[in-house]
C-alpha positions in Angstrom: -0.1 -0.1 0.0 1.4 3.6 -1.1 0.3 6.9 -1.0 -0.1 8.5 -4.6 -0.7 11.7 -6.0 -1.3 12.4 -9.3 -2.1 15.5 -11.6 -4.6 15.9 -14.4 -2.8 18.6 -16.3 -5.6 19.8 -18.3 -9.5 19.3 -18.8 -9.5 20.1 -22.7 -10.4 17.1 -24.7 -14.0 16.4 -23.7 -16.1 13.4 -23.7 -14.5 9.9 -24.4 -16.9 6.9 -24.7 -13.9 4.8 -24.8 -13.6 2.2 -21.8 -12.0 4.3 -19.0 -8.8 2.6 -18.9 -8.3 3.5 -22.4 -8.9 7.4 -22.1 -6.6 10.2 -22.0 -6.1 12.1 -18.3 -7.7 15.0 -20.1 -10.9 13.3 -21.2 -13.9 13.2 -19.2 -17.4 10.9 -18.9 -19.5 13.9 -19.4 -19.2 17.4 -20.1 -22.2 19.7 -20.9 -22.2 23.5 -21.6 -18.5 23.8 -21.3 -16.0 25.4 -23.4 -12.3 24.0 -23.6 -9.8 26.7 -24.8 -6.0 26.1 -24.8 -5.4 29.5 -23.7 -8.0 29.9 -21.0 -8.7 26.6 -20.2 -12.2 24.6 -19.3 -15.0 27.4 -18.9 -18.8 27.5 -18.7 -20.0 28.3 -22.2 -21.0 31.8 -23.2 -24.7 32.7 -22.9 -27.1 33.3 -25.9 -28.4 37.0 -25.8 -32.0 37.7 -26.8 -31.7 39.9 -30.0 -35.4 40.1 -31.2 -38.4 37.9 -31.6 -38.8 38.3 -35.2 -42.0 36.6 -36.1 -44.9 35.5 -33.8 -45.6 32.7 -36.2 -44.3 28.9 -36.1 -42.0 28.0 -39.1 -41.3 24.5 -38.1 -38.0 24.4 -40.4 -36.1 27.3 -41.8 -33.0 27.6 -44.0 -30.5 30.2 -43.7 -27.5 32.0 -45.2 -25.1 34.6 -44.3 -24.6 37.9 -46.1 -21.1 39.2 -44.7 -20.0 42.0 -47.3 -18.3 44.2 -44.6 -18.4 45.1 -41.2 -21.5 47.4 -41.4 -23.3 45.1 -44.5 -24.1 41.9 -42.8 -27.7 40.1 -43.0 -29.2 36.7 -42.1 -31.2 35.2 -45.2 -33.9 33.0 -44.1 -36.0 30.7 -46.2 -39.1 29.1 -45.3 -41.6 27.6 -47.2 -43.2 30.0 -49.6 -41.2 32.9 -48.5 -37.8 34.5 -48.1 -37.1 37.0 -45.3 -33.8 39.1 -44.4 -32.8 40.3 -41.5 -30.3 42.3 -40.0 -28.0 41.0 -37.2 -30.1 43.2 -34.8 -33.5 41.2 -35.7 -34.6 44.2 -38.1 -36.6 42.9 -40.9 -35.4 44.3 -44.2 -38.0 44.6 -47.2 -37.8 42.0 -50.1 -39.3 42.8 -53.1 -40.7 39.6 -55.4 -41.4 41.0 -58.9 -41.4 37.4 -60.1 -43.6 36.3 -57.0 -42.9 33.5 -54.7 -44.0 30.1 -56.6 -40.4 29.1 -56.9 -40.2 29.0 -52.8 -42.8 26.3 -52.5 -41.1 23.2 -50.9 -42.1 20.8 -48.2 -38.6 21.1 -46.0 -36.9 24.2 -46.1 -33.8 22.6 -44.5 -33.3 19.7 -46.8 -35.1 21.5 -50.4 -33.2 25.0 -50.2 -29.6 25.9 -51.1 -27.5 29.0 -51.2 -24.6 30.4 -52.5 -23.2 34.2 -53.1 -21.1 35.4 -55.7 -20.2 39.0 -55.1 -23.3 41.0 -54.2 -25.8 38.5 -55.6 -27.1 35.5 -53.5 -28.4 32.7 -55.5 -31.5 30.7 -54.1 -32.0 27.1 -55.4 -35.1 24.9 -54.8 -33.9 21.2 -55.0 -37.3 19.9 -55.8 -38.1 21.6 -58.9 -37.1 19.7 -62.3 -35.2 22.4 -64.8 -37.0 22.5 -68.1 -36.5 24.6 -71.3 -39.1 26.8 -72.7 -40.9 26.9 -76.0 -38.6 29.6 -77.5 -36.8 28.0 -80.2 -34.0 29.2 -82.7 -34.9 31.2 -85.8 -33.7 30.9 -89.3 -34.7 28.6 -92.3 -32.1 25.3 -92.9 -31.6 25.5 -96.8 -29.2 22.3 -96.9 -25.8 21.3 -96.4 -22.5 22.4 -97.9 -19.1 20.5 -97.3 -17.2 23.5 -95.6 -17.3 27.3 -95.0 -16.0 28.3 -98.4 -18.9 26.4 -100.2 -21.2 28.6 -98.6 -23.4 30.3 -101.4 -22.5 33.8 -102.3 -25.8 34.7 -104.1 -29.5 34.1 -104.0 -29.6 34.3 -100.4 -32.5 35.4 -98.2 -32.3 37.2 -94.8 -32.1 34.2 -92.2 -31.1 31.6 -94.4 -29.3 28.6 -92.5 -26.6 25.9 -93.7 -25.1 23.0 -92.3 -21.3 22.6 -92.5 -20.8 18.8 -92.8 -17.4 18.3 -94.0 -15.1 20.8 -92.0 -12.1 19.2 -90.6 -12.8 21.2 -87.2 -13.1 18.8 -84.4 -16.5 20.3 -83.5 -17.8 20.0 -87.4 -20.8 17.9 -86.8 -23.7 20.2 -86.4 -22.0 23.6 -87.3 -24.5 26.0 -88.8 -24.2 29.2 -90.3 -26.8 31.9 -91.0 -27.2 34.5 -93.5 -27.5 38.3 -92.5 -28.8 40.1 -95.2 -28.4 43.6 -93.5 -24.7 43.2 -92.4 -23.9 40.7 -95.3 -22.1 38.3 -93.2 -22.7 34.8 -92.3 -22.9 34.0 -88.4 -22.9 30.8 -86.4 -26.2 29.8 -85.0 -28.3 27.1 -83.7 -30.2 24.5 -85.7 -33.5 26.1 -86.6 -36.5 25.3 -84.6 -34.3 23.7 -81.7 -35.0 24.9 -77.9 -32.8 27.5 -77.0 -33.9 28.9 -73.7 -33.8 27.5 -70.1 -37.0 28.1 -68.3 -36.1 30.7 -65.6 -39.0 29.8 -63.4 -37.2 26.2 -62.9 -33.7 27.9 -62.3 -32.3 29.6 -59.0 -33.4 33.1 -58.5 -31.2 36.0 -57.3 -31.2 38.1 -54.2 -29.7 41.5 -54.8 -29.7 44.5 -52.5 -30.2 48.1 -53.5 -28.1 50.5 -51.1 -30.3 53.3 -52.1 -33.6 51.9 -51.2 -32.1 49.7 -48.6 -34.1 46.8 -49.7 -33.8 43.6 -51.1 -35.0 42.2 -54.6 -35.3 38.1 -55.3 -35.9 37.9 -59.1 -35.7 35.2 -61.9 -32.3 35.5 -63.8 -32.3 36.1 -67.4 -30.0 32.8 -68.2 -28.3 33.1 -71.4 -29.9 30.9 -74.6 -28.1 28.6 -77.0 -26.2 30.4 -80.0 -24.9 27.7 -81.8 -24.8 24.1 -82.7 -27.3 21.0 -81.9 -27.7 18.6 -79.0 -25.5 16.4 -80.8 -22.4 18.6 -81.4 -23.3 20.9 -78.3 -25.4 18.9 -75.8 -27.8 20.8 -73.6 -26.6 21.2 -70.1 -26.6 18.4 -68.1 -29.1 19.8 -65.4 -31.7 20.1 -68.1 -34.2 17.8 -67.4 -33.3 17.2 -63.8 -33.6 18.8 -60.4 -30.6 20.5 -59.1 -28.9 19.1 -55.9 -26.5 21.9 -55.0 -25.3 25.1 -56.0 -21.7 26.5 -55.6 -18.8 29.1 -57.1 -15.6 27.4 -58.3 -12.7 29.2 -60.0 -14.7 31.8 -61.2 -17.7 30.0 -62.5 -21.1 29.2 -61.1 -21.5 25.4 -60.7 -24.7 23.0 -60.3 -25.1 19.6 -59.5 -28.0 17.1 -60.8 -28.0 13.7 -60.7 -24.7 12.1 -61.5 -23.5 15.4 -63.4 -21.5 18.5 -62.7 -22.2 21.8 -64.7 -20.1 24.8 -64.5 -21.0 27.8 -66.3 -18.9 30.0 -68.6 -16.1 31.7 -66.7 -17.2 35.2 -65.3 -18.0 37.8 -65.4 -21.1 36.1 -67.1 -22.0 33.5 -64.9 -25.4 32.9 -66.3 -24.1 31.1 -69.7 -24.1 27.3 -69.6 -24.3 26.9 -73.5 -21.3 26.6 -75.7 -20.7 29.5 -77.9 -19.4 27.9 -80.9 -19.5 24.4 -82.5 -16.6 24.9 -84.5 -13.9 26.3 -82.1 -13.3 25.2 -78.0 -12.8 28.2 -75.9 -11.2 28.3 -72.7 -13.9 30.2 -71.2 -16.4 27.6 -72.6 -19.1 26.1 -70.0 -17.9 22.4 -68.4 -20.1 19.6 -68.1 -18.7 16.2 -66.4 -20.2 13.1 -65.3 -19.2 11.1 -61.9 -18.1 8.0 -63.9 -18.2 5.1 -61.3 -19.1 1.3 -61.1 -22.1 2.4 -59.3 -24.6 5.2 -59.5 -23.3 8.2 -57.7 -26.1 10.6 -57.0 -23.8 14.0 -56.3 -25.2 15.9 -53.3 -22.9 18.6 -52.5 -19.5 20.3 -53.8 -17.1 22.1 -51.8 -14.0 24.2 -53.3 -11.3 23.0 -51.0 -7.5 23.7 -51.2 -7.4 24.7 -55.1 -9.8 21.5 -56.2 -13.4 20.8 -56.0 -14.6 17.7 -54.0 -18.1 16.3 -54.8 -19.8 14.3 -52.3 -22.3 11.5 -53.0 -24.0 9.1 -50.6 -20.9 6.6 -50.9 -18.4 8.2 -52.8 -16.1 11.2 -53.3 -15.0 12.8 -56.4 -12.4 15.6 -57.3 -12.4 17.8 -60.1 -9.0 18.4 -61.4 -6.8 19.3 -64.2 -3.4 18.7 -65.3 -0.7 20.5 -63.6 -0.5 24.1 -65.3 -3.4 23.4 -67.4 -6.5 25.7 -67.5 -9.7 24.4 -66.2 -11.5 23.8 -69.4 -13.9 20.8 -70.7 -11.3 19.2 -72.7 -8.8 19.0 -69.6 -11.0 18.6 -66.5 -11.7 15.0 -65.0 -14.1 14.1 -62.2 -12.4 11.5 -60.7 -12.9 9.0 -57.5 -11.0 10.1 -54.6 -12.4 8.1 -51.6 -15.2 5.8 -51.0 -16.9 6.9 -47.3 -20.3 7.3 -46.6 -21.5 10.7 -46.4 -24.9 12.7 -45.4 -26.8 13.9 -48.4 -28.3 16.7 -46.2 -25.3 18.3 -44.1 -23.0 19.9 -46.2 -19.4 19.4 -45.6 -17.7 22.3 -44.3 -14.2 23.5 -45.5 -12.1 25.6 -43.4 -8.2 25.8 -43.5 -6.6 22.7 -44.4 -9.3 20.5 -43.2 -12.6 19.7 -44.5 -15.3 18.2 -42.0 -18.4 16.1 -43.3 -20.7 13.9 -41.6 -22.3 10.4 -42.0 -24.6 8.4 -40.2 -26.3 5.0 -39.6 -30.1 4.8 -38.1 -29.1 6.1 -34.5 -26.0 8.1 -34.5 -23.7 10.4 -36.7 -20.0 10.6 -37.2 -17.7 13.1 -38.8 -14.9 12.5 -40.6 -11.9 15.1 -41.5 -10.0 15.4 -44.9 -6.8 17.1 -44.4 -4.7 18.7 -47.4 -1.3 16.8 -48.1 2.1 18.4 -48.3 1.6 18.6 -51.8 -1.4 20.5 -51.3 -3.7 17.7 -52.4 -6.5 16.0 -51.0 -5.7 13.3 -48.7 -7.3 9.8 -49.8 -7.9 9.2 -46.1 -10.7 11.0 -43.8 -10.0 10.4 -40.3 -13.0 9.7 -38.2 -12.9 12.7 -35.5 -15.8 11.0 -33.7 -14.1 7.4 -33.3 -13.7 7.9 -29.6 -17.7 9.2 -29.2 -19.4 6.9 -31.8 -22.6 7.2 -29.8 -22.8 11.1 -28.7 -24.2 12.7 -31.9 -27.7 11.6 -32.6 -28.6 10.9 -36.5 -30.5 13.5 -38.3 -27.4 15.9 -38.8 -28.6 18.9 -41.0 -26.1 21.7 -40.0 -22.4 22.1 -39.5 -20.9 25.4 -39.0 -17.2 26.2 -38.0 -16.4 29.3 -36.3 -12.9 29.6 -37.7 -11.5 32.1 -35.3 -12.4 29.8 -32.7 -11.4 26.3 -34.1 -14.8 25.0 -33.1 -17.6 23.2 -35.3 -21.5 23.2 -34.2 -23.7 20.5 -35.2 -27.3 20.5 -35.8 -29.4 17.5 -35.6 -33.0 16.4 -35.7 -32.2 14.0 -33.2 -32.2 16.9 -30.4 -33.0 20.3 -31.6 -32.5 21.6 -28.3 -29.1 20.9 -28.1 -25.7 21.8 -30.2 -22.9 19.5 -30.3 -19.6 21.0 -30.0 -16.2 19.8 -31.8 -13.4 21.8 -30.3 -10.0 21.3 -32.2 -6.6 22.8 -32.3 -3.7 22.1 -34.6 -0.2 22.8 -33.5 2.9 22.4 -36.3 0.9 19.8 -38.0 -0.2 17.9 -34.7 -3.8 18.0 -33.4 -3.4 18.5 -29.8 -6.7 19.2 -28.9 -9.9 17.0 -30.1 -12.7 17.6 -27.8 -16.4 16.7 -28.2 -19.2 17.7 -26.0 -22.6 19.5 -26.2 -24.6 22.6 -25.3 -28.1 22.0 -23.7 -30.8 25.0 -24.1 -34.2 24.9 -22.7 -36.1 21.7 -23.4 -39.1 24.1 -25.1 -36.5 25.6 -27.6 -36.3 24.0 -31.3 -33.0 25.6 -32.9 -33.9 25.9 -36.5 -30.7 26.7 -37.7 -27.2 28.6 -36.8 -24.9 30.7 -38.8 -21.3 31.9 -37.7 -19.9 35.6 -38.3 -16.4 36.2 -37.1 -16.6 34.7 -33.3 -20.2 35.4 -32.9 -22.7 32.3 -33.3 -26.2 33.4 -34.3 -29.3 31.2 -33.5 -32.8 30.9 -34.9 -35.0 29.2 -32.2 -38.7 28.5 -32.3 -40.6 28.8 -28.9 -44.4 28.4 -28.4 -44.5 32.3 -28.8 -42.6 32.5 -32.2 -39.1 32.5 -33.6 -36.2 34.3 -32.0 -33.0 35.5 -33.0 -30.4 35.1 -30.5 -26.4 35.4 -30.1 -23.5 33.8 -28.5 -20.6 35.9 -28.4 -17.7 33.2 -28.0 -15.0 35.7 -27.0 -16.1 39.5 -26.4 -19.7 39.2 -24.4 -20.7 42.6 -23.7 -21.8 42.1 -20.3 -17.6 41.2 -19.7 -16.8 45.1 -20.0 -19.7 46.3 -17.7 -19.6 43.7 -14.9 -15.9 42.7 -15.2 -17.0 38.9 -15.7 -19.6 37.5 -18.2 -23.3 37.3 -17.0 -24.1 33.7 -17.6 -27.9 33.7 -18.3 -29.4 32.5 -21.6 -32.0 34.6 -23.5 -30.3 37.5 -21.8 -31.2 40.8 -22.4 -30.7 44.4 -20.3 -33.7 46.5 -19.5 -34.3 49.1 -17.2 -37.1 48.8 -14.7 -40.1 51.0 -13.8 -40.8 51.8 -10.3 -44.2 52.3 -9.0 -44.9 54.3 -5.7 -48.4 52.8 -5.2 -47.2 49.2 -5.4 -43.6 49.6 -4.3 -43.0 47.3 -7.2 -40.4 47.8 -9.8 -41.3 46.0 -13.3 -39.3 45.3 -16.1 -40.7 44.2 -19.8 -39.8 40.8 -21.0 -39.0 40.9 -24.8 -40.4 37.2 -24.9 -43.2 34.8 -23.6 -42.0 33.9 -19.8 -44.7 31.8 -19.1 -42.7 28.6 -19.2 -39.8 30.7 -17.3 -41.3 31.8 -13.9 -39.6 29.6 -12.0 -36.2 30.1 -13.0 -35.9 33.9 -14.8 -33.0 35.8 -12.7 -32.4 39.7 -12.5 -28.8 40.7 -12.3 -27.7 44.3 -11.6 -25.7 45.7 -14.2 -22.3 47.8 -13.9 -23.8 50.7 -13.3 -24.9 49.6 -9.7 -21.7 50.7 -8.0 -20.7 48.3 -5.5 -23.6 46.0 -6.1 -22.8 45.0 -9.4 -23.7 41.4 -10.6 -25.7 40.9 -7.5 -29.2 39.3 -8.1 -32.7 41.0 -7.2 -35.3 38.3 -5.9 -38.1 38.2 -8.2 -41.7 38.9 -6.8 -44.1 37.8 -9.4 -45.1 37.7 -13.0 -48.2 39.7 -14.0 -48.3 38.9 -17.1 -46.4 36.4 -19.8 -44.2 39.6 -20.8 -43.6 41.4 -17.2 -41.6 40.8 -14.1 -41.4 42.5 -10.6 -39.4 42.7 -7.9 -40.4 44.4 -4.2 -38.7 47.7 -4.0 -37.2 50.6 -6.1 -34.6 49.2 -8.7 -35.1 51.8 -11.5 -32.0 53.5 -11.0 -30.0 51.3 -13.6 -30.1 48.8 -16.3 -30.1 45.2 -15.0 -29.6 41.9 -17.0 -32.5 39.3 -17.2 -32.4 35.8 -18.3 -32.5 32.1 -17.5 -29.4 30.2 -15.7 -28.3 27.2 -17.3 -25.9 24.5 -15.5 -22.4 23.6 -16.8 -21.3 20.0 -15.8 -18.0 18.2 -15.9 -17.9 14.3 -15.0 -14.2 13.1 -14.3 -13.5 9.9 -15.9 -12.4 6.8 -13.5 -9.2 7.5 -12.3 -6.0 5.3 -12.8 -2.3 5.2 -11.3 -0.2 5.7 -14.1 3.5 4.8 -13.8 4.2 8.4 -15.6 4.7 10.8 -12.6 2.9 13.6 -14.8 0.2 11.6 -15.3 0.2 12.7 -19.1 -0.3 9.2 -20.4 0.8 5.5 -20.4 -1.1 2.4 -19.6 -2.8 2.5 -16.4 -2.1 -0.1 -13.9 -5.0 -2.3 -13.3 -3.7 -4.9 -10.6 -4.8 -3.4 -7.9 -7.2 -0.7 -6.0 -7.3 3.1 -6.0 -8.9 4.6 -3.0 -9.4 8.4 -3.8 -8.8 10.4 -1.0 -8.9 14.1 -2.0 -9.8 15.8 -5.6 -8.1 19.5 -6.0 -9.4 22.0 -8.9 -7.1 24.7 -10.3 -9.5 27.5 -11.3 -9.3 31.3 -12.3 -12.0 33.8 -13.0 -14.6 31.7 -11.0 -17.2 32.7 -8.9 -19.0 29.5 -8.2 -18.3 25.9 -8.1 -20.0 22.9 -7.0 -18.7 19.5 -6.5 -21.0 16.4 -6.0 -19.2 13.0 -4.9 -21.2 9.9 -5.2 -19.4 7.1 -3.7 -21.0 4.2 -5.6 -23.5 4.2 -8.7 -27.0 4.7 -7.6 -26.0 5.4 -3.9 -28.2 6.9 -1.7 -26.2 9.7 -0.6 -24.5 12.5 -2.7 -22.0 14.8 -1.0 -21.7 18.5 -1.8 -19.1 20.8 -1.5 -19.7 24.3 -2.8 -16.9 27.2 -3.6 -18.5 30.7 -4.0 -15.7 32.7 -4.3 -16.3 34.0 -0.9 -13.4 34.0 1.4 -13.5 35.4 5.2 -11.5 38.2 6.1 -11.0 39.0 2.1 -10.6 42.8 2.1 -12.7 43.1 -1.4 -15.6 41.0 0.2 -18.9 42.5 0.0 -22.3 40.6 1.0 -24.7 40.3 -1.9 -21.8 40.9 -4.6 -20.3 37.9 -6.6 -16.5 37.6 -6.0 -14.6 36.3 -8.9 -11.2 34.7 -8.1 -8.6 32.1 -8.8 -7.1 29.6 -6.3 -7.6 25.9 -5.6 -10.8 24.2 -4.8 -10.0 21.2 -2.9 -13.2 18.6 -1.7 -12.8 14.9 -0.2 -13.8 11.9 -2.2 -13.0 8.8 0.0 -14.1 6.5 -2.3 -12.7 3.7 -4.7 -12.2 5.1 -8.0 -13.7 2.0 -9.6 -17.3 3.2 -8.2 -17.3 7.0 -7.5 -19.0 9.4 -9.7 -17.3 13.1 -9.6 -19.3 15.6 -10.9 -18.3 19.5 -11.3 -21.4 22.1 -11.6 -22.0 25.7 -12.1 -25.8 26.6 -12.3 -25.3 30.4 -11.0 -24.9 33.5 -13.3 -20.9 33.9 -12.3 -18.5 32.4 -14.8 -16.0 29.4 -13.9 -12.9 28.4 -15.5 -10.8 25.1 -14.7 -7.2 25.0 -15.6 -6.2 21.4 -14.0 -6.8 19.0 -11.1 -5.2 16.6 -8.9 -5.8 13.6 -6.9 -4.2 12.0 -4.1 -5.1 8.7 -2.6 -3.9 5.3 -1.7 -3.1 2.4 -4.1 -3.1 -1.2 -2.9 -1.4 -3.5 -5.8 -2.8 -7.2 -5.8 -0.7 -10.1 -6.9 -2.2 -11.6 -9.5 -5.9 -12.0 -10.3 -7.9 -9.2 -12.6 -8.3 -5.7 -11.5 
């Protein structure tokens, strides 16, 4: 028997569902509402701030797109069934004009049926359920016959718009090469076969959302797609998306692109992104549109395309393809190839997300989702291996992933899933010198009555579209710069948080605050916290007296002098993994010693910027008693201690465990409005070795 002491150097690598003996010491059993940063340790997540209730209607589903042109030109585009709305980041709705109506926006499921992309100051909105068609418009002219080559065209007896087919030209594109006589200019022009359909029906194609700075309004209108001007369907086939629904829309190498079935179609290179027809049947141009098929031994319907590391990666449910050209060659139809890269399962709904040298994509079985990561090789090519970053949490994320967003400045990816729409799943990662030093999964819980319709990220802010019983709300999480930090000196951790000044009534002796959302379901938990202007009492709470209406709250006394924060508290929880004795004195890794019993005596948590922690120790699973130990920042004799005001400090929080490591459950909680940040931990105990036998 010997007394042992081991550090847990960090708490940064999130949840692991592997057997406890295989986990790294920095991994845990459970982490809820936590945020692990290499610079700041493990802290309670930032709160949601209520921005605006944008509608009293219930949408059910919504597809979103961020417009981020500049620091002063940022909007959120929201597509719902049969409508499109645009909001400023403060929730103000911007007028959208619909000169061509809203019929194109009629869908069954906005999340799965809409796709968007931006090119310059235009947002293209695509309906995946509509089959692209052509109109009845046809090429004009009168076909008079055939000639051997251009030199054999007649020089007399010609009428305006007479057309001849050149059938014997040695050009590669000779078949279906038509010339039309212009009697006004007295010249021959290349043209399309008379009577051939030339025009894509704009009502079946993506619409363009544009902004007028003069009026401050948006317009969603049909696009005037360029028409066929040469050849026939043999020499110059129609774009492959005609007669098929579009599956995705994207921008790549100065071309607008569509996926449809097994095909990829790229427009003529810019600035005209609306031309998908070849210009000439006699000459190949470098700017010509490109049409390719995902050739494979099995049918591969393409669902999404993502530009990544100077390549275009296309995803089908079982195969990934890469659009490429030979080194040094211009992207053009004769040099481009769409080749099989890898054969992983991939979600048809959640679009992959590329960031830096990595690209993440989801796949799933009937119960759970997993996420894989492509990395660029040293030769700047797509690796043929996509590592599964959920390998150690195979049953954490429920199936039904429909959105993944990466906050690039924070190295954080968030997933939304229909498996639990009141929860965000977070993957926190960090690369250092081509080595991933952090790979942490956890989740953020929100009110059970919340349905998160969609999320978007701008810089270090995460915008959430949340549906509740009273309508749809826009909320924001500032991951690094919450405004209450500069006001209070610490972040006020209340969800649905807003700032308001109360109104005092001498007659009733009550101060009343107006709540910008229906508080009927929050009447037992809404908190009021004094803002930074309450000198000497900032950050302290005010007891709620009553809720006269669904949108008002009162407190006894006059609290109308300065603004207060109001919102809903939420709980941070961290459950330690089973602890093991390792030969490594620093406990950084290495195999645990399994032949023996470890009796834990005490735990020590090193923290900073912390106002509250609660440790709950349950000696055995399903034990009748749980022992609770609290740190609240208050230290007797502290010169800065003011009764009623929170104290934010740093130090070590120690508490007894006195239990066998195999059976004990150790949880750390923070369910207050004050922050906590954990740097590391340490335990001490007694290890009794066994001679033979199992652990």
